[in-house]
SEZANU-951050 format. One line per 5 residues: number of its first residue (from 1); their letters; for each residue x, y, z of N, C-alpha, C, O. Coordinates in Angstrom, 3 decimals. Each point is the difference from the previous one (the first is absolute). Layout:
# SEZANU-951050
NUM> A> X,Y,Z,X,Y,Z,X,Y,Z,X,Y,Z | ...
This chain:
# SEZANU-951050
1> XXXXX> -20.727,2.929,-10.522,0.905,1.126,0.161,0.051,0.759,-1.326,0.281,-0.585,-1.046 | -0.549,1.865,1.095,0.073,0.838,-1.186,1.259,0.840,0.017,0.698,0.035,1.013 | -0.388,0.644,-2.111,1.224,0.792,-0.075,0.018,1.172,0.977,1.060,0.573,0.252 | -2.225,-0.206,0.304,-0.041,1.112,0.946,0.176,-0.469,1.444,0.013,0.825,0.915 | 0.121,-2.129,-0.696,0.174,-0.536,1.344,1.370,0.396,0.558,0.991,0.060,-0.728
6> XXXXX> -0.963,0.208,2.023,1.235,0.386,0.672,0.857,-1.216,0.341,1.193,0.142,0.268 | -1.789,-1.336,-0.274,0.730,-1.202,0.387,-0.734,-1.241,-0.498,-1.174,0.053,-0.369 | 1.900,-1.174,0.371,-0.650,-1.282,-0.244,-0.046,-0.752,1.322,0.750,0.313,0.925 | -1.623,-1.298,-0.838,-0.204,-0.717,1.255,0.228,-1.501,-0.189,-0.468,-0.600,-0.968 | 1.194,0.017,1.909,0.199,-1.444,0.057,-0.636,-0.476,1.299,0.346,0.488,1.076
11> XXXXX> -1.271,-1.432,-1.168,-0.642,-0.589,1.178,0.548,-1.408,0.177,0.027,-0.788,-0.945 | 0.408,0.476,2.161,0.553,-1.325,0.263,-0.735,-0.642,1.167,-0.442,0.671,0.933 | 0.327,-1.994,-1.016,-0.655,-0.780,1.048,0.844,-1.232,0.286,0.781,-0.441,-0.844 | -0.942,-0.104,2.029,0.704,-1.229,0.352,1.436,0.264,0.409,0.410,1.143,0.206 | 0.341,-2.221,-0.094,1.402,0.089,0.418,0.863,0.429,-1.174,-0.015,-0.638,-1.052
16> XXXXX> 0.767,1.717,1.228,0.856,0.513,-1.067,1.408,-0.577,0.096,0.542,-0.208,1.085 | 0.026,-0.040,-2.255,1.382,-0.451,-0.121,0.742,0.993,-0.883,-0.616,0.836,-0.661 | 1.938,-0.932,0.653,0.792,0.845,-0.890,-0.463,-0.169,-1.442,-0.199,0.981,-0.716 | 0.030,-2.233,0.296,-0.367,-0.287,-1.388,-1.343,0.623,-0.373,-0.147,0.561,-1.086 | -0.825,-0.660,1.979,-1.331,0.542,-0.286,0.036,1.521,-0.117,-0.632,0.570,-0.890
21> XXXXX> 1.364,0.084,1.777,0.079,1.460,-0.037,0.755,0.456,-1.255,-0.424,0.943,-0.668 | 1.535,-1.605,0.349,0.775,0.369,-1.192,-0.836,-0.192,-1.269,0.054,0.831,-0.907 | -0.819,-1.911,0.837,-0.848,-0.249,-1.167,-1.097,1.061,-0.122,-0.272,0.490,-1.096 | -0.352,-0.140,2.213,-1.042,1.035,-0.026,0.571,1.334,-0.458,-0.643,0.725,-0.759 | 1.833,-0.402,1.211,0.644,1.238,-0.435,0.278,0.005,-1.494,-0.198,1.016,-0.668
26> XXXXX> 0.654,-2.141,0.141,0.278,-0.099,-1.438,-1.286,0.108,-0.817,-0.014,0.619,-1.064 | -1.057,-1.218,1.560,-1.274,0.047,-0.721,-0.627,1.392,0.016,-0.751,0.353,-0.909 | 1.054,0.428,1.924,-0.588,1.338,0.113,0.337,0.866,-1.202,-0.825,0.808,-0.427 | 2.014,-0.960,-0.121,0.397,0.830,-1.147,-0.782,-0.343,-1.258,0.085,0.719,-0.995 | -0.836,-1.795,1.026,-0.813,-0.398,-1.153,-1.462,0.439,0.142,-0.819,-0.264,-0.881
31> XXXXX> 0.495,0.936,1.993,-1.373,0.474,0.207,-0.368,1.073,-1.019,0.846,0.821,-0.354 | -2.082,-0.808,-0.122,-0.437,1.076,-0.898,0.147,1.348,0.708,-0.398,0.138,1.157 | 0.952,0.828,-1.826,0.170,1.329,0.571,1.269,0.174,0.797,0.281,1.102,0.471 | 0.505,-2.172,-0.302,1.251,0.110,0.748,0.962,0.936,-0.730,0.130,-0.049,-1.223 | 0.538,0.896,1.993,1.038,0.888,-0.544,1.263,-0.175,0.827,-0.090,-0.183,1.214
36> XXXXX> 1.282,0.234,-1.839,1.238,-0.061,0.774,0.008,1.110,1.053,-0.384,1.136,-0.278 | 0.818,-1.473,1.461,0.054,0.973,1.081,-1.319,0.212,0.712,-0.103,0.862,0.873 | -0.915,-1.642,-1.236,-1.316,0.142,0.613,0.053,-0.443,1.461,0.685,-0.961,0.348 | -1.419,1.678,0.494,-0.086,-0.353,1.409,-0.766,-1.307,0.173,-0.769,-0.394,-0.876 | 0.985,-0.281,2.017,-0.641,-1.291,0.240,-0.538,-0.092,1.416,0.619,0.478,0.951
41> XXXXX> -1.778,-1.099,-0.830,-0.572,-0.320,1.297,-0.072,-1.518,0.101,-0.673,-0.652,-0.797 | 1.366,0.100,1.775,-0.037,-1.435,0.255,-0.892,-0.207,1.205,0.385,0.306,1.128 | -1.579,-0.828,-1.366,-0.974,-0.249,1.053,0.237,-1.417,0.533,-0.413,-0.989,-0.606 | 1.087,0.921,1.749,0.364,-1.286,0.591,-0.803,-0.281,1.269,0.430,-0.773,0.856 | -1.585,1.398,-0.743,-0.811,-0.158,1.209,-0.498,-1.427,0.190,-0.267,-0.412,1.130
46> XXXXX> 0.137,-0.344,-2.206,-0.471,-1.386,0.104,1.127,-0.998,-0.217,-0.241,-1.179,-0.258 | 1.470,1.659,0.365,1.165,-0.860,-0.225,0.715,-0.296,1.319,-0.112,0.748,0.971 | 0.836,-1.841,-0.966,0.842,-0.398,1.127,1.449,0.150,-0.458,0.447,-0.697,-0.910 | 0.271,1.602,1.542,1.369,0.301,-0.419,1.056,-0.737,0.813,1.195,0.198,-0.217 | -1.616,-1.038,1.143,0.971,-0.657,0.877,0.918,-0.970,-0.746,1.003,-0.442,0.558
51> XXXXX> -1.324,0.108,-1.795,0.874,-0.837,-0.816,1.140,0.776,-0.647,0.885,-0.595,-0.614 | -0.900,1.910,0.746,1.065,0.834,-0.579,1.071,0.239,1.065,-0.163,0.843,0.881 | 1.251,-1.593,-0.976,1.090,0.170,0.954,0.961,1.093,-0.473,-0.207,0.604,-1.052 | 1.246,-0.359,1.830,0.967,1.053,-0.311,0.579,-0.169,-1.411,0.112,0.971,-0.749 | 0.248,-2.189,0.397,0.586,-0.253,-1.320,-0.989,0.344,-1.118,0.384,0.597,-1.006
56> XXXXX> -1.651,-0.971,1.179,-1.018,0.308,-1.012,-0.192,1.508,-0.129,-0.137,0.509,-1.112 | 0.126,0.210,2.230,-0.158,1.458,-0.032,1.179,0.666,-0.702,-0.181,0.944,-0.769 | 1.383,-1.438,1.036,1.181,0.545,-0.687,-0.070,-0.278,-1.497,0.332,0.868,-0.806 | -0.760,-2.067,0.429,-0.132,-0.345,-1.423,-1.047,0.870,-0.684,0.204,0.443,-1.130 | -1.333,-0.193,1.812,-1.032,0.866,-0.575,0.524,1.416,-0.199,-0.296,0.637,-1.012
61> XXXXX> 1.063,-0.148,1.959,0.583,1.334,-0.135,0.958,0.043,-1.188,0.044,0.991,-0.729 | 0.714,-2.055,0.537,0.935,-0.059,-1.131,-0.754,-0.031,-1.333,0.418,0.646,-0.961 | -1.511,-1.384,0.898,-0.815,-0.054,-1.229,-0.488,1.405,-0.347,0.050,0.405,-1.161 | -0.513,0.328,2.144,-0.526,1.345,-0.251,1.107,0.942,-0.471,-0.233,0.841,-0.868 | 1.423,-0.972,1.428,1.127,0.853,-0.430,0.338,-0.207,-1.477,0.539,0.897,-0.648
66> XXXXX> -0.852,-2.062,0.126,0.351,-0.338,-1.380,-1.011,0.496,-1.025,0.106,-0.341,-1.178 | -1.081,1.137,1.598,-1.025,0.503,-0.918,0.087,1.520,-0.109,-0.738,0.713,0.680 | 1.633,-0.215,-1.527,0.154,1.452,-0.122,-1.261,0.704,-0.494,-0.158,1.201,0.219 | -0.740,-1.926,-0.880,-1.243,0.624,-0.470,-0.892,0.383,1.173,-0.948,0.766,-0.169 | 1.237,-1.283,1.342,-0.788,0.307,1.198,0.605,1.169,0.772,-0.447,0.306,1.105
71> XXXXX> 1.452,0.347,-1.670,0.683,1.106,0.655,-0.993,1.071,0.443,-0.784,0.501,-0.806 | 0.822,-0.155,2.084,-0.833,1.059,0.532,-1.411,-0.404,0.365,-0.758,0.816,0.524 | 0.387,-2.063,-0.790,-1.359,-0.446,0.309,-0.199,-0.116,1.506,0.943,-0.256,0.749 | -2.174,0.448,-0.328,-0.378,-0.230,1.390,-0.615,-1.397,0.096,-0.802,-0.397,-0.846 | 1.187,-0.333,1.878,-0.571,-1.320,0.251,-0.606,0.029,1.392,0.714,0.140,0.993
76> XXXXX> -2.036,-0.272,-0.923,-0.708,-0.029,1.277,-0.396,-1.438,0.298,-0.600,-0.676,-0.836 | 0.940,0.219,2.026,-0.343,-1.341,0.460,-1.022,0.148,1.121,0.225,0.752,0.948 | -1.349,-1.467,-1.050,-1.028,0.071,1.040,-0.130,-1.370,0.658,-0.233,-1.008,-0.667 | 0.389,0.996,1.980,-0.133,-1.220,0.799,-0.856,0.309,1.222,-0.171,1.166,0.355 | -0.366,-2.194,0.290,-0.806,0.232,1.192,0.591,-0.643,1.258,-0.223,0.486,1.108
81> XXXXX> 0.963,-1.556,-1.276,0.569,-0.671,1.174,1.330,0.642,0.387,0.790,0.387,-0.860 | -0.557,-0.282,2.158,1.240,0.591,0.497,1.230,-0.737,-0.518,0.989,0.635,-0.368 | -1.036,-1.964,0.333,1.144,-0.775,-0.461,0.305,0.317,-1.466,1.166,0.115,-0.378 | -2.199,0.027,-0.443,0.200,0.329,-1.416,0.538,1.415,-0.158,0.828,0.260,-0.873 | -1.299,0.657,1.722,0.518,1.373,-0.026,1.499,-0.017,0.293,0.775,0.677,-0.675
86> XXXXX> -0.374,-1.439,1.665,1.420,-0.097,0.343,0.828,-0.583,-1.129,1.099,0.480,-0.280 | -1.618,-1.510,-0.370,0.711,-0.619,-1.123,0.168,0.996,-1.138,1.076,0.096,-0.588 | -2.131,0.643,0.278,0.083,0.972,-1.097,0.887,1.194,0.362,0.626,0.586,-0.883 | -0.564,-0.222,2.140,0.926,1.059,0.415,1.437,-0.468,-0.193,0.855,0.792,-0.396 | -0.573,-2.070,0.668,1.345,-0.529,-0.259,0.305,0.076,-1.493,1.107,0.372,-0.390
91> XXXXX> -2.080,-0.722,-0.443,0.188,0.073,-1.450,0.276,1.443,-0.421,0.841,0.254,-0.862 | -1.551,0.677,1.472,0.202,1.411,-0.301,1.430,0.414,0.339,0.632,0.725,-0.769 | -0.123,-1.172,1.898,1.366,0.332,0.411,1.020,-0.641,-0.944,0.973,0.647,-0.385 | -1.186,-1.911,0.007,0.932,-0.671,-0.917,0.075,0.728,-1.346,1.008,-0.086,-0.702 | -2.058,0.789,0.355,-0.031,0.671,-1.298,0.156,1.499,0.065,-0.427,0.707,-0.913
96> XXXXX> 1.038,-0.201,1.987,0.141,1.460,0.133,0.764,0.622,-1.160,-0.210,1.171,-0.316 | 1.095,-1.936,-0.327,0.771,0.531,-1.116,-0.645,-0.298,-1.359,0.595,0.265,-1.045 | -1.803,-0.811,1.066,-0.708,-0.307,-1.250,-0.499,1.296,-0.650,-0.183,1.005,0.687 | -0.035,-1.025,-1.996,-0.420,1.220,-0.699,-1.486,0.326,0.158,-0.501,0.925,-0.640 | -0.204,-1.677,1.487,-1.408,0.271,0.248,-0.184,0.464,1.444,0.825,-0.280,0.869
101> XXXXX> -1.906,0.983,-0.638,-0.360,0.450,1.338,-1.029,-0.984,0.542,-1.090,-0.114,-0.560 | 1.413,-0.598,1.637,-0.879,-1.024,0.552,-0.513,0.420,1.370,0.736,0.562,0.811 | -2.009,-0.845,-0.571,-0.584,0.251,1.323,-0.973,-1.107,0.343,-0.629,-0.588,-0.879 | 0.512,0.310,2.168,-0.900,-1.028,0.501,-1.123,0.689,0.761,0.238,0.916,0.787 | -1.473,-1.370,-1.034,-1.180,0.608,0.607,-0.881,-1.061,0.642,-0.025,-1.155,-0.424
106> XXXXX> -0.695,1.575,1.457,-0.999,-0.860,0.632,-1.398,0.290,-0.553,-0.897,-0.835,0.114 | 0.713,2.008,-0.709,-1.297,0.382,-0.554,0.134,0.238,-1.505,0.890,0.720,-0.451 | -1.780,-1.329,-0.304,0.070,0.138,-1.458,-0.278,1.439,-0.435,0.562,0.457,-0.995 | -1.410,0.260,1.716,-0.299,1.382,-0.376,1.237,0.892,0.128,0.192,0.916,-0.799 | 0.645,-1.185,1.806,1.247,0.757,0.149,0.954,-0.302,-1.160,0.653,0.900,-0.528
111> XXXXX> -0.582,-2.167,0.141,0.862,-0.386,-1.123,-0.469,0.653,-1.299,0.813,0.503,-0.774 | -2.110,-0.514,0.541,-0.544,0.584,-1.218,0.265,1.510,-0.044,0.363,0.537,-1.046 | -0.542,0.134,2.163,0.260,1.444,0.050,1.464,0.296,-0.292,0.305,0.929,-0.747 | 0.600,-1.704,1.325,1.437,0.196,-0.227,0.368,-0.201,-1.474,0.804,0.749,-0.555 | -1.401,-1.767,-0.067,0.298,-0.285,-1.407,-0.513,1.104,-0.930,0.568,0.218,-1.070
116> XXXX> -1.616,0.467,1.463,-0.575,1.060,-0.835,0.710,1.348,0.184,-0.183,0.916,-0.801 | 0.993,-0.801,1.861,0.744,1.242,0.226,1.011,0.226,-1.118,0.503,-0.946,-0.606 | -0.219,2.206,0.348,1.045,0.334,-0.974,1.343,-0.449,0.546,0.236,-0.004,1.208 | 0.620,-0.367,-2.116,1.358,-0.410,0.394,0.831,1.222,0.298,1.174,-0.122,0.349
């Protein structure tokens, strides 16, 4: 990722837990070229989200609210399974009052286009 990139990307595989997602989010700020408020693409196409229950989704939303440096950032989530799409839509609803704009996508090209759009 260079300083001219519109977003950074997190790729996840396997069964996701609250702890794994929170750790990945914390590590993202240490990526070369990371800037506060930078947009993010979470590629979860190879991940299983069924381990994220309502409580975990609420906790993840709370973690994101506590990062003012992410104010105004766009977060694109890409999933392929219907069940994962539903789980991420619940997460999106739990975080409607968060300072970031979150969207869930089934196609990575749609997510990338959205992240490159002007705010």
